[in-house]
C-alpha positions, -999 to +999 in steps of 0.1 A: -597-403+807-588-440+814-556-454+801-550-489+789-520-510+780-527-529+747-504-557+736-503-556+698-489-585+678-475-580+643-475-610+620-454-606+588-457-627+557-430-633+532-423-658+505-391-669+487-385-696+462-356-718+472-338-744+451-327-774+471-314-809+463-332-838+479-342-874+471-380-866+473-405-838+480-408-844+517-370-842+521-370-811+499-394-794+523-373-803+553-341-791+536-358-758+526-371-753+562-337-760+576-321-734+554-348-708+557-334-692+588-303-682+569-321-666+540-332-630+536-370-626+531-388-595+519-420-590+538-449-583+516-479-584+540-484-577+577-514-582+600-519-568+634-540-582+662-545-574+699-533-601+723-547-585+755-558-552+771-552-541+807-565-510+824-540-488+842-548-485+879-554-451+895-521-456+913-502-462+880-517-431+866-506-410+896-471-425+894-470-418+856-478-381+863-450-380+889-426-395+864-424-429+883-441-450+856-421-449+824-437-444+790-435-473+765-411-451+744-388-444+774-386-481+784-378-491+748-346-470+748 
């Protein structure tokens, strides 16, 4: 059976109310965005989409059977 490499993208959504001091709403947005990287967010929704798909060549499948082409799990460790 043919094998494919599928690049999957995970997009997470989270929201947090932040209190900031600023002279106006536009500045408040900038201040909040500047501080957002240091905050802890709880993800409440995720989406998944496929970025691309490539077919494994016959040579890659042979190499995989001989242990020369690492599994995704092996390369992650």
